[in-house]
BALOBA-1460 file (C-alpha; in Angstrom, 3 decimals):
// residues 86
<rec num="1" residu="m" x="83.393" y="86.277" z="92.483"/>
<rec num="2" residu="k" x="82.339" y="88.198" z="89.387"/>
<rec num="3" residu="i" x="84.442" y="88.748" z="86.287"/>
<rec num="4" residu="s" x="83.376" y="91.432" z="83.842"/>
<rec num="5" residu="y" x="84.958" y="92.721" z="80.668"/>
<rec num="6" residu="d" x="84.115" y="95.881" z="78.737"/>
<rec num="7" residu="p" x="85.396" y="95.480" z="75.159"/>
<rec num="8" residu="e" x="84.734" y="99.142" z="74.305"/>
<rec num="9" residu="i" x="87.403" y="100.329" z="76.743"/>
<rec num="10" residu="d" x="89.312" y="97.003" z="76.950"/>
<rec num="11" residu="a" x="88.997" y="96.796" z="80.748"/>
<rec num="12" residu="l" x="88.659" y="93.648" z="82.859"/>
<rec num="13" residu="y" x="87.453" y="93.723" z="86.459"/>
<rec num="14" residu="i" x="87.548" y="90.799" z="88.877"/>
<rec num="15" residu="r" x="85.301" y="91.464" z="91.884"/>
<rec num="16" residu="l" x="86.179" y="89.193" z="94.797"/>
<rec num="17" residu="l" x="83.777" y="90.577" z="97.431"/>
<rec num="18" residu="e" x="80.103" y="91.373" z="96.863"/>
<rec num="19" residu="g" x="78.341" y="94.566" z="97.850"/>
<rec num="20" residu="k" x="79.493" y="98.153" z="97.920"/>
<rec num="21" residu="q" x="82.853" y="98.584" z="99.559"/>
<rec num="22" residu="e" x="84.737" y="101.782" z="100.231"/>
<rec num="23" residu="c" x="88.112" y="101.072" z="98.676"/>
<rec num="24" residu="r" x="91.508" y="102.515" z="98.128"/>
<rec num="25" residu="s" x="93.474" y="101.633" z="95.012"/>
<rec num="26" residu="i" x="97.027" y="100.408" z="94.826"/>
<rec num="27" residu="r" x="98.537" y="100.780" z="91.356"/>
<rec num="28" residu="l" x="100.855" y="97.926" z="90.452"/>
<rec num="29" residu="s" x="101.448" y="99.387" z="86.986"/>
<rec num="30" residu="d" x="99.756" y="101.745" z="84.535"/>
<rec num="31" residu="e" x="97.414" y="98.882" z="83.620"/>
<rec num="32" residu="v" x="96.811" y="96.993" z="86.889"/>
<rec num="33" residu="a" x="95.257" y="98.224" z="90.139"/>
<rec num="34" residu="l" x="94.168" y="96.428" z="93.302"/>
<rec num="35" residu="n" x="91.116" y="97.686" z="95.179"/>
<rec num="36" residu="i" x="91.583" y="97.237" z="98.924"/>
<rec num="37" residu="g" x="88.583" y="97.445" z="101.253"/>
<rec num="38" residu="p" x="87.976" y="97.528" z="105.002"/>
<rec num="39" residu="g" x="90.241" y="95.247" z="107.002"/>
<rec num="40" residu="e" x="92.807" y="95.348" z="104.177"/>
<rec num="41" residu="k" x="90.772" y="92.781" z="102.195"/>
<rec num="42" residu="l" x="91.286" y="92.544" z="98.454"/>
<rec num="43" residu="v" x="87.951" y="93.591" z="96.925"/>
<rec num="44" residu="g" x="88.854" y="93.565" z="93.241"/>
<rec num="45" residu="i" x="91.454" y="93.694" z="90.517"/>
<rec num="46" residu="e" x="91.214" y="96.124" z="87.604"/>
<rec num="47" residu="i" x="93.154" y="95.489" z="84.412"/>
<rec num="48" residu="l" x="93.240" y="98.207" z="81.754"/>
<rec num="49" residu="d" x="94.410" y="97.467" z="78.208"/>
<rec num="50" residu="a" x="93.459" y="93.893" z="79.113"/>
<rec num="51" residu="r" x="94.003" y="92.277" z="75.709"/>
<rec num="52" residu="s" x="97.580" y="93.497" z="75.696"/>
<rec num="53" residu="v" x="98.259" y="92.607" z="79.350"/>
<rec num="54" residu="l" x="96.615" y="89.155" z="79.345"/>
<rec num="55" residu="g" x="96.775" y="88.238" z="75.673"/>
<rec num="56" residu="s" x="93.747" y="88.416" z="73.391"/>
<rec num="57" residu="d" x="93.106" y="84.658" z="73.619"/>
<rec num="58" residu="k" x="92.439" y="84.927" z="77.383"/>
<rec num="59" residu="m" x="89.529" y="87.401" z="77.283"/>
<rec num="60" residu="p" x="86.209" y="85.880" z="78.373"/>
<rec num="61" residu="s" x="83.019" y="86.934" z="76.640"/>
<rec num="62" residu="i" x="80.881" y="85.784" z="79.569"/>
<rec num="63" residu="e" x="80.249" y="86.947" z="83.107"/>
<rec num="64" residu="l" x="80.574" y="84.483" z="85.978"/>
<rec num="65" residu="e" x="78.425" y="85.151" z="89.016"/>
<rec num="66" residu="g" x="78.042" y="83.133" z="92.194"/>
<rec num="67" residu="l" x="80.827" y="80.668" z="91.452"/>
<rec num="68" residu="k" x="81.613" y="79.156" z="94.849"/>
<rec num="69" residu="s" x="83.690" y="76.150" z="93.855"/>
<rec num="70" residu="a" x="84.226" y="73.798" z="90.970"/>
<rec num="71" residu="s" x="85.224" y="70.152" z="91.023"/>
<rec num="72" residu="s" x="86.098" y="70.191" z="87.320"/>
<rec num="73" residu="p" x="88.256" y="72.614" z="85.382"/>
<rec num="74" residu="l" x="86.333" y="75.597" z="84.031"/>
<rec num="75" residu="l" x="86.707" y="76.233" z="80.318"/>
<rec num="76" residu="v" x="85.903" y="79.703" z="78.990"/>
<rec num="77" residu="r" x="85.662" y="80.097" z="75.231"/>
<rec num="78" residu="d" x="85.563" y="83.348" z="73.324"/>
<rec num="79" residu="k" x="82.346" y="82.674" z="71.390"/>
<rec num="80" residu="p" x="79.099" y="84.599" z="71.048"/>
<rec num="81" residu="t" x="76.516" y="83.863" z="73.721"/>
<rec num="82" residu="k" x="73.685" y="81.599" z="72.539"/>
<rec num="83" residu="k" x="70.170" y="82.814" z="73.194"/>
<rec num="84" residu="y" x="67.906" y="79.953" z="74.223"/>
<rec num="85" residu="g" x="64.148" y="80.169" z="73.760"/>
<rec num="86" residu="a" x="64.417" y="83.194" z="71.496"/>
């Protein structure tokens, strides 16, 4: 799973399946669309005007890649990324 947010256009995308997938989109509203791939699998969720839809306090400033499972709750804070070793 990969979550990415583009603050310039206020769009959030949650990719559930890796790799290129040929998809069709199902619009749930003007802001939310589901991307459906082969075998009717949900590939991703696109949220436009994300701060308004989700609330500005819920917008992550990080990207999560390769998260398979977690035994503890995951806390995401809206803080600048620290650069280590710089």
